[in-house]
C-alpha positions in Angstrom: -49.9 40.8 10.2 -52.2 43.1 12.3 -53.5 45.0 9.2 -54.6 41.7 7.6 -56.1 40.4 10.8 -58.2 43.6 11.2 -59.2 43.5 7.5 -60.3 39.9 7.8 -62.7 40.8 10.7 -64.2 43.8 8.9 -64.7 42.5 5.3 -67.5 40.0 6.1 -70.4 40.7 3.8 -68.6 43.3 1.7 -67.4 42.8 -1.9 -63.9 44.1 -2.3 -63.1 44.0 -6.0 -60.1 46.3 -5.5 -57.9 46.8 -2.5 -55.5 49.7 -2.3 -52.1 49.7 -0.5 -50.0 52.8 0.0 -46.4 52.8 1.3 -43.7 55.2 2.4 -40.7 54.0 0.4 -41.1 50.4 1.5 -42.3 48.5 -1.6 -41.2 45.2 -0.2 -43.4 45.6 2.8 -46.3 46.6 0.5 -45.7 43.4 -1.5 -45.7 41.3 1.6 -49.0 42.9 2.7 -50.5 42.3 -0.8 -49.5 38.7 -0.8 -51.0 38.1 2.7 -54.3 39.7 1.8 -54.4 37.7 -1.5 -53.6 34.3 0.2 -55.9 34.8 3.3 -58.9 36.6 1.6 -58.7 35.5 -2.0 -58.6 39.1 -3.3 -56.6 39.4 -6.5 -57.0 43.1 -7.6 -54.7 45.6 -6.0 -53.5 49.1 -6.5 -50.2 49.6 -4.9 -48.7 53.1 -4.8 -46.2 55.2 -2.9 -47.6 57.9 -0.7 -47.2 61.5 -1.8 -45.1 64.1 -0.1 -47.9 65.5 2.1 -49.0 62.2 3.6 -45.3 61.0 3.7 -44.3 64.0 5.7 -47.0 63.2 8.3 -46.7 59.4 8.3 -42.9 59.2 7.8 -40.8 56.6 6.1 -42.1 53.1 6.4 -45.8 54.0 6.5 -48.2 51.3 5.2 -51.9 51.8 4.6 -54.6 49.4 3.6 -57.9 50.5 2.1 -60.9 48.3 1.6 -64.7 48.2 2.1 -65.7 46.9 5.6 -67.6 47.4 8.8 -67.6 48.8 11.4 -66.2 52.1 10.4 
């Protein structure tokens, strides 16, 4: 998954005690993303939430976001 590939490149040297995943009415995709991050990077603390109506209206149904500490910005 491209999101996890990018995260893997950017997290080197950063402590990510909590990773946040947001989704637009696709909880099964959010769970797949969570499990891939957990298995590839060993992170076990997640906050998984649906996006609100404002972000949802801009991103549309099916949006997935991944938030973590990393570099470059």
